[in-house]
N, C-alpha and C positions, 0 to 999 in steps of 0.2 A: 409285479408292482411293488416297489418299496424294498425289494430284495437287495441286500448288500453282500457281495462276495467277500467272505471273511479272509480269504487268502490275499485279495487285493487290498483289503482294509489294512492289513499288517504291513503293506509296502507303501504307505503314504510318503510322499517326498519330503525331504528335510530342507530347511532353509539354506544350508550350505550347498545342496544340490541345485536349488533354484538360483542362488547367486552365481554358481558356476555356469549354468546354462544361460542366464541373462548376460553374463560377461561375454560368452562365446557369441551369442546372438548380436551383441553390440559390435564386437571387434572382428568377427568372422576370421579369427586367427587364434589358435590355442596358446601360443607363447604370449601374445599381447594380452589376451584375456586373463591368463594366469597372473601376469604381472600386475594387472589393474586391480586385482582383489587380493594380492599377496599370497597366492597359492603356488605350489609347484605345478609344472605342466602335467606330470603323471597323475597327481592328485585331482587336478581339474578334469582331466579326461575320464578318470574313474568316477568322479561325481556325476558327470553328464551321462555316462553309461548306466550308472545306477538309477538315475532319474528316468532314463528310457525304459529300464526294466520295471520300475515302479509304476510308470504310467501305461506301459504296454504299447508304446508307439515309438517310431524312429523320429528323433528330433533333428539330427545332424546328418548330412551327407558328406562323408569324408572322402576326399580324393588326394592324390599325391601332391597336387599343386595348391588347392584352396579348400576352404570349408564353406559349405552352403547349408542353409536351413531347408529342411524338408517342408512341404506344405503344412504338415501338422506342427512343425517347429515354428513357422511363421505365426500361426494362430496362437500357439501356447506361449510364445515369447511375450506377447502383450499381457497375457494373464499373469505370467511370472513377474513382470515388472509391477503390475498392480498389487500383487500379493506382497512383494518386497517393500513397496512404498507404504502399504497399509501397516506392515509390521514396524517400519521405521516410525510412523506416526504414533503407533501404540507405545513404542519405547519412549518417545518424546513426552507423551502425555503422562506416562508412569513416572518419568524423571521429574516432571513438573509437579506432580502430586507429592512425591517424596521430598523434593527440595525446591520450593518456589524460588524464582529468580536465579535459576541456574540453567545451563544448556542454551539452546538456540532460541532466539526470539526474532521472527521475521516481521519487520515493521514496514508497512507501506505508507508513503507520504505523498501528498499532492504537491506539484511544483510551486504553487503559490503559498505554501506553508513551509516547505523543506528548508530554504535558505535562512529563514528568519527564526524558526523554532528549534531546528536540529541542534544548534549549539547548546541550548538549554537542556534538551533531551539527552544529548551525549554526556554533558557534564553530570547530570543526575545519575545516569547509568554508571559512569566511571566512579563516582563518589559513593553511591549508596548500594549499587548492585554489581560489584566487580566480577562476580562469577557468571554474569549474564553475557552470552555471546550474541550481541545485537547485530542483526543484518538489515540494512536499510535498502529499500527499493522505492525509487521515485517514479511514479506513474500517474496518469490521469485517473479520475474517479472511477470511470467504468471499468478500466483494467484492474484497478485495485479491488473492486468488488468481486470481479470474476476470480481473482487470485484468492480472495478470502473464502469464497464459496467452494473453490476447488481444493483448499487446504494448502495452497502454495504460500500463502501469507497467514500470519497468526493475528495480527493487530494492525489497524489502520489509523492514521492521523490525518483528518480531513475536515472539510466544512460540512455541516449538517443543517437541516434534517435531510436524511436520505430517503426515508419511506420505503425501505427494502425489507420484505419479509425475511425472517431468519437472521436479521442483523440487529444487535443491541448497541445503542449509542450511550457512551459515558461522557457527558459534557465536561469540557475543560475550561473554556472561557468565551466571552463575547468581546468583539472588538469593533470599533467604529470604522467607517470608511472616510477617507480624507481626499479632498479634491486637490490634484496636482496640476500645476499650470506653469507656463513660461513667465519668467520675471517681467514685471511691468503690467501683468494682467490686472484688471480692475478688481478681481476677487481675491488677489493674493494677500495673505495675512489676515483675512477676515475670520472671525470665529462665530459668525451668526448667519451663515449662508443658508437661505431657504432651500428646501429640496426642489421647489418648483423651478429653481434656476437651471436645473438639468434639462428642462424641456427643450432648450434651443442651443445649448453649447455644442461645439464640434467635438464629440466624444470619441476617444480612441479606446478600443477594447482588444482583449486577447482573441486568439483564433478559436474556432469552433472546437468543442470538446473540453474546454477549461470551465470548471464550475464557477470560477470568479466572473467569467463573461456572463453566464446566466444570472448570477446574483446582481451584477451591475445593470443588466437589462431589466430585471424585476424592479430594481430601485427606480430606474427611469420611468417605467410604466406607472409605478405608484405616484411618481411626481407629475404625471400627466403628459409624458413625452409621447408623441405620435409616431406611428410607423414611418412616416415620411421624413422625420427629422434626420439629419445626416449622422451616420455612424460609420467610422472608418475602422476596418479590422485588418491590421497588417502585422501584428506582433505575435510571436510564439511564446514570449516570456516577458515578465515585468521589467527586466532591465532594458530590453529593446523598447518597450512601451514608453518608459520615461524618457529615453533618448529622443524618441519621436516628438514627445511633448516639448522637450528642450529645444527642438528644432522648429518649433512654432506650428506644428501640424494640428494641434488641438489640445484638449485636456483629458485627464483620465482619473479614475478612482483607484486608490490603493488602500489596502487594509492597514491599520495603524502599525502593526508589527513590521511592515515592509518599508515604511516611510523613511526611517533613518538610513537604512542600508541603501535604498535606491535613490535618495535625493541628496545625501550629504556629499557625494562626490561630484556634483554638478551645480555650480553656483548660479546657473541660469534657470533653476527650478525654484518655485515657491509653492507653499501649501495654503489651503483654506479649510476651515472646519465648519461643519453644518450645525444649525441650531438644533437644540434638543427637541424631540428625540432624534439623534443622528441615525442615518442608515447604518446597519451593522450586520455582522455575520457571526455565527457560532461555530467554534472549532471543537471537535470531540474525538475521542477514541471510538472506534467501531470494532466489535468482536462478533464472532459467530454465536448466535443464541444457543445456550446449553453447553458451551465449551467447558471442559474440565478445568480450565485455567481461569474461570471467571473471577474467583476471589482474588487471584494474583493480579489480574488486570484491573480490578476495582482498586486495589491498593496502589498499583502503578499510576492510575488516573489521579488518585488523591495526592500522591507525591508530586505529580506534574503540576497540578493546580497550585500547590504550595510554591513550587519552583518558579512558576510563571507569574507570581504576584508582582515581581519586579518589572514586568513588561507593561506597556501601555494598554492593558486589557482589564476586563471585569471578570473575575473568576466566579462562576455560579455555584458557590458552595452549597452542596446538598440540594441543588435545584432538581425538581422532578424531571424525569427523562423527557426531552423535547419541550419542556416548559420554560417559562421566563426565569431568569436568575433572581434570587432574593436580593433585595436592596439592603 
């Protein structure tokens, strides 16, 4: 019990051996594997053989025509990939600590935010953080949260509150919802629309899975809309949604940041604004609780709040997490 063979301990595999084996496991071809990691074929073959000696198991079945993984090789290939991924994450974290705002930043964004806020985000990164390699992934909220938990994503830009354990929210701004309708509608141009008006309007919403759909339904329930009131769901994106509105199929709710982009190109659309307090949503950055880059992300959030002051939003400066913005 607890005994470690000192001879085997001295033969622990190296990262280069693991990379060589992982490449062979992926390509099942020594020449292609060697090319993929920039090694010579003899060096790769030697690294795999040395790994087999270190582990005491045969990983590769070599034939004259093809390369196969042994049963042990199939099992250990998964472990090798996990080790290499963990080492990569370790190096990224170390780089972030040594030099904030450098290296890769994998940002996840929801579809009802991406087209309207990314220009501001990209401009900020280009001007203030030129050494940051920003990689953007547009996905729905559930997929983004899975990616954050798995380490596939570093930072999320989405609507909150999330109420997810292990995730910290850094508020950016609050924005009102605007009623969008066909030109000639009796509510067009008004700035004092009561929420209760939503009870009976033919409302068009996004498909299931979009957080904006859930937020709109919550607003309608708060306004007293019953389950039996007609709700038509036919759009996968806001652009399609407003075209359906322009076609006279109903009305919809848009966040203020989306209004100009989605309505300016169609003269048959008009808007109406709700009486105070208008229904609204909060947009925030979300990070893994305890991430080594928390201070960096806090600074990034502060810079985004400043950059977004030009947008039709209310920035909750120093607002408590999940709380109301200061007036």
